[in-house]
MDAnalysis code that builds the backbone (N, CA, C; Angstrom):
import MDAnalysis as mda
import numpy as np

u = mda.Universe.empty(267, n_residues=89, atom_resindex=np.repeat(np.arange(89), 3), trajectory=True)
u.add_TopologyAttr("name", ["N", "CA", "C"] * 89)
u.add_TopologyAttr("resid", np.arange(1, 90))
u.add_TopologyAttr("resname", ["UNK", "UNK", "UNK", "UNK", "UNK", "UNK", "UNK", "UNK", "UNK", "UNK", "UNK", "UNK", "UNK", "UNK", "UNK", "UNK", "UNK", "UNK", "UNK", "UNK", "UNK", "UNK", "UNK", "UNK", "UNK", "UNK", "UNK", "UNK", "UNK", "UNK", "UNK", "UNK", "UNK", "UNK", "UNK", "UNK", "UNK", "UNK", "UNK", "UNK", "UNK", "UNK", "UNK", "UNK", "UNK", "UNK", "UNK", "UNK", "UNK", "UNK", "UNK", "UNK", "UNK", "UNK", "UNK", "UNK", "UNK", "UNK", "UNK", "UNK", "UNK", "UNK", "UNK", "UNK", "UNK", "UNK", "UNK", "UNK", "UNK", "UNK", "UNK", "UNK", "UNK", "UNK", "UNK", "UNK", "UNK", "UNK", "UNK", "UNK", "UNK", "UNK", "UNK", "UNK", "UNK", "UNK", "UNK", "UNK", "UNK"])
u.atoms.positions = np.array([
    [-24.189, -9.935, -4.334],
    [-23.461, -10.426, -5.653],
    [-22.784, -12.378, -4.828],
    [-22.103, -12.822, -6.187],
    [-21.796, -13.370, -5.865],
    [-20.219, -13.126, -5.617],
    [-19.328, -12.628, -4.177],
    [-18.073, -12.025, -3.524],
    [-17.374, -13.296, -3.355],
    [-18.195, -14.556, -2.872],
    [-17.234, -15.416, -2.485],
    [-16.984, -16.418, -3.468],
    [-17.673, -16.832, -4.524],
    [-17.243, -17.210, -5.982],
    [-15.731, -16.293, -6.481],
    [-16.211, -15.091, -6.112],
    [-14.992, -14.290, -7.181],
    [-13.912, -14.041, -6.538],
    [-13.888, -14.438, -4.593],
    [-12.415, -14.366, -4.418],
    [-12.210, -15.586, -4.670],
    [-12.520, -16.828, -4.441],
    [-11.746, -17.987, -5.157],
    [-11.056, -17.929, -6.583],
    [-12.001, -17.279, -7.288],
    [-11.446, -17.052, -8.828],
    [-10.005, -16.064, -8.667],
    [-10.417, -15.287, -8.383],
    [-9.457, -13.845, -7.770],
    [-8.092, -14.623, -7.536],
    [-8.245, -15.314, -6.899],
    [-7.106, -15.866, -5.641],
    [-6.162, -17.386, -6.483],
    [-7.136, -17.906, -7.285],
    [-6.144, -19.331, -8.614],
    [-5.855, -18.405, -9.408],
    [-6.511, -17.048, -10.182],
    [-5.885, -16.207, -11.029],
    [-4.570, -15.558, -10.463],
    [-4.516, -15.021, -9.423],
    [-2.988, -14.696, -8.606],
    [-1.999, -15.436, -8.504],
    [-2.587, -16.701, -8.174],
    [-1.397, -17.668, -8.226],
    [-0.888, -18.083, -8.927],
    [-1.744, -17.934, -10.114],
    [-1.300, -18.182, -11.578],
    [-0.576, -17.233, -12.094],
    [-1.031, -16.096, -12.189],
    [0.018, -14.914, -12.247],
    [1.461, -14.612, -12.007],
    [1.535, -15.357, -10.578],
    [2.823, -15.061, -10.033],
    [3.861, -16.171, -10.383],
    [2.810, -17.427, -10.707],
    [3.756, -18.550, -11.274],
    [4.267, -18.122, -12.531],
    [3.266, -17.591, -13.923],
    [3.696, -17.829, -14.853],
    [4.571, -16.490, -14.944],
    [4.135, -15.487, -14.716],
    [4.739, -13.970, -15.126],
    [5.810, -13.361, -13.913],
    [5.301, -13.977, -12.791],
    [6.047, -13.517, -11.819],
    [5.710, -12.474, -11.190],
    [5.935, -12.186, -9.391],
    [5.786, -11.629, -8.729],
    [5.806, -10.128, -8.337],
    [6.337, -9.593, -9.468],
    [6.145, -8.515, -9.689],
    [6.175, -7.701, -11.156],
    [5.827, -8.755, -11.754],
    [4.612, -8.240, -13.267],
    [3.653, -7.610, -13.239],
    [3.335, -6.305, -14.039],
    [2.432, -5.361, -13.967],
    [0.746, -6.186, -13.513],
    [0.547, -7.228, -14.325],
    [-0.214, -7.899, -14.386],
    [-0.808, -8.426, -12.882],
    [0.461, -9.059, -12.531],
    [0.211, -9.791, -11.161],
    [0.020, -8.345, -10.200],
    [0.295, -7.371, -10.163],
    [0.294, -6.597, -9.274],
    [-2.039, -6.069, -9.388],
    [-1.901, -5.616, -11.168],
    [-3.445, -5.961, -11.134],
    [-4.256, -6.416, -10.164],
    [-3.662, -8.597, -10.343],
    [-4.935, -9.405, -10.136],
    [-4.804, -9.222, -8.377],
    [-3.725, -8.642, -7.838],
    [-3.575, -7.931, -6.427],
    [-4.866, -7.727, -6.246],
    [-4.588, -6.344, -6.408],
    [-5.452, -5.625, -6.579],
    [-6.761, -5.410, -6.578],
    [-7.342, -6.858, -7.295],
    [-8.675, -7.462, -8.232],
    [-9.070, -7.859, -6.617],
    [-8.157, -8.625, -5.782],
    [-8.023, -9.792, -5.167],
    [-8.467, -8.920, -3.885],
    [-7.802, -7.992, -3.691],
    [-7.772, -7.038, -2.367],
    [-9.154, -6.061, -2.416],
    [-9.392, -6.209, -3.893],
    [-11.105, -5.026, -3.809],
    [-11.934, -6.198, -3.155],
    [-12.130, -7.382, -3.367],
    [-12.819, -8.445, -3.383],
    [-12.883, -8.500, -2.429],
    [-11.954, -8.876, -1.668],
    [-11.760, -9.301, -0.416],
    [-12.536, -8.075, 0.623],
    [-11.956, -6.683, 0.678],
    [-12.861, -5.678, 1.272],
    [-14.236, -5.385, 0.892],
    [-14.947, -6.091, -0.442],
    [-16.289, -6.444, -0.587],
    [-16.737, -7.238, 0.258],
    [-16.085, -7.899, 0.686],
    [-16.518, -9.282, 2.073],
    [-16.693, -9.189, 2.821],
    [-15.701, -7.549, 3.533],
    [-15.613, -7.282, 4.876],
    [-14.056, -7.839, 5.369],
    [-13.455, -8.805, 4.385],
    [-12.314, -9.034, 5.064],
    [-11.098, -7.955, 5.084],
    [-11.652, -6.999, 6.050],
    [-10.369, -5.638, 5.524],
    [-9.303, -5.994, 6.322],
    [-8.471, -6.730, 7.245],
    [-7.052, -7.236, 7.417],
    [-6.913, -7.489, 5.973],
    [-6.878, -8.549, 6.085],
    [-6.539, -9.317, 4.153],
    [-6.134, -8.052, 3.437],
    [-7.719, -7.456, 3.320],
    [-7.681, -6.893, 2.478],
    [-6.685, -5.090, 2.340],
    [-6.279, -5.305, 3.234],
    [-5.751, -3.789, 3.828],
    [-4.144, -4.764, 3.666],
    [-3.346, -5.848, 4.020],
    [-2.227, -6.224, 3.594],
    [-2.361, -6.273, 2.551],
    [-2.948, -6.445, 1.361],
    [-2.840, -7.188, 0.169],
    [-2.686, -5.503, -0.528],
    [-3.362, -4.372, -0.195],
    [-3.097, -3.253, -0.719],
    [-1.840, -2.824, -0.414],
    [-1.070, -3.146, 0.981],
    [-0.396, -2.695, 1.490],
    [1.097, -3.279, 0.593],
    [1.029, -4.334, 0.086],
    [2.136, -5.315, -0.656],
    [1.620, -4.360, -1.856],
    [1.010, -4.725, -2.725],
    [0.636, -4.046, -4.253],
    [1.104, -2.499, -4.094],
    [0.972, -1.366, -3.467],
    [1.706, 0.082, -3.479],
    [3.487, -0.425, -2.962],
    [3.828, -1.716, -1.900],
    [5.227, -1.389, -2.024],
    [5.985, -1.683, -3.680],
    [5.220, -2.885, -4.155],
    [5.413, -3.625, -5.160],
    [5.597, -2.272, -6.417],
    [4.658, -1.932, -6.315],
    [4.492, -0.803, -7.042],
    [5.457, 0.361, -7.130],
    [5.790, 0.495, -5.854],
    [6.709, 1.735, -6.049],
    [7.913, 1.301, -6.638],
    [8.515, -0.009, -6.412],
    [9.826, -0.808, -6.372],
    [9.390, -0.913, -7.898],
    [8.405, -1.645, -8.589],
    [8.247, -1.955, -10.078],
    [8.763, -0.600, -11.091],
    [7.500, 0.144, -10.551],
    [7.090, 1.656, -11.570],
    [7.274, 2.541, -10.710],
    [7.852, 3.081, -9.560],
    [8.128, 3.807, -9.290],
    [7.431, 4.595, -8.385],
    [7.702, 5.398, -7.688],
    [7.084, 6.077, -6.315],
    [5.951, 7.333, -7.333],
    [6.140, 7.849, -8.410],
    [5.178, 8.932, -8.756],
    [4.377, 8.553, -10.430],
    [4.404, 7.113, -10.062],
    [3.848, 6.604, -12.001],
    [2.418, 6.474, -11.641],
    [1.292, 6.521, -12.218],
    [0.003, 6.766, -11.631],
    [-0.268, 5.536, -11.535],
    [0.022, 4.265, -11.695],
    [-0.225, 2.958, -10.895],
    [0.098, 2.941, -9.491],
    [1.188, 3.788, -9.329],
    [1.197, 3.911, -7.707],
    [0.559, 4.908, -6.974],
    [0.267, 5.668, -7.197],
    [-0.484, 6.680, -6.984],
    [-2.014, 6.029, -6.752],
    [-2.424, 5.611, -8.287],
    [-3.451, 4.279, -7.514],
    [-3.825, 3.498, -6.773],
    [-2.660, 2.871, -6.269],
    [-2.468, 2.203, -5.015],
    [-2.595, 2.530, -4.057],
    [-2.020, 3.936, -3.822],
    [-2.383, 4.752, -2.324],
    [-3.347, 4.813, -1.989],
    [-3.917, 5.182, -3.372],
    [-5.474, 5.754, -2.844],
    [-6.126, 4.500, -2.568],
    [-6.061, 3.376, -2.874],
    [-7.056, 2.209, -3.022],
    [-6.324, 1.612, -1.295],
    [-5.228, 1.821, -0.751],
    [-5.084, 1.712, 0.457],
    [-5.344, 2.545, 1.539],
    [-5.696, 4.107, 1.072],
    [-6.512, 5.008, 1.690],
    [-7.997, 4.385, 2.304],
    [-8.407, 3.982, 0.651],
    [-9.657, 3.999, 0.762],
    [-9.992, 2.704, 2.108],
    [-9.305, 2.080, 1.597],
    [-9.347, 0.319, 2.816],
    [-9.165, 1.117, 4.113],
    [-7.965, 1.560, 4.472],
    [-7.936, 2.354, 6.047],
    [-9.027, 2.982, 6.276],
    [-9.536, 3.708, 5.504],
    [-10.415, 4.360, 5.961],
    [-11.859, 3.757, 5.708],
    [-11.908, 2.784, 5.298],
    [-13.245, 2.090, 5.483],
    [-13.313, 0.928, 6.969],
    [-11.863, 0.999, 7.697],
    [-11.743, 0.594, 8.768],
    [-11.833, 1.354, 9.844],
    [-11.909, 2.745, 9.593],
    [-12.160, 3.721, 10.395],
    [-10.449, 4.772, 11.028],
    [-9.272, 3.661, 9.829],
    [-7.853, 3.851, 10.714],
    [-7.653, 5.489, 9.949],
    [-8.723, 6.424, 9.935],
    [-8.075, 7.833, 9.478],
    [-6.859, 8.377, 10.180],
    [-6.546, 7.790, 10.655],
    [-5.102, 8.378, 10.953],
    [-3.765, 8.163, 10.210],
    [-3.827, 7.010, 9.723],
    [-2.859, 6.574, 8.910],
    [-2.928, 6.948, 7.597],
])
């Protein structure tokens, strides 16, 4: 696929989302999640993990720890960790 191009577009979109809507806006969190997924697809696991952790923490604060989006963020982080063989985390 065209993951490199997708990464560039997601980074631009994320920066615009942060600027226009703010870093804690739900759509900004969705943008962060999308970029983290692309980073994982590119094998940039460390950066993807950091971004998934950030999305999870912001989602807990913005939406609450039991919100479905927060639980989904938890799943995404667990998947990213599993892809790196970090099963204990």
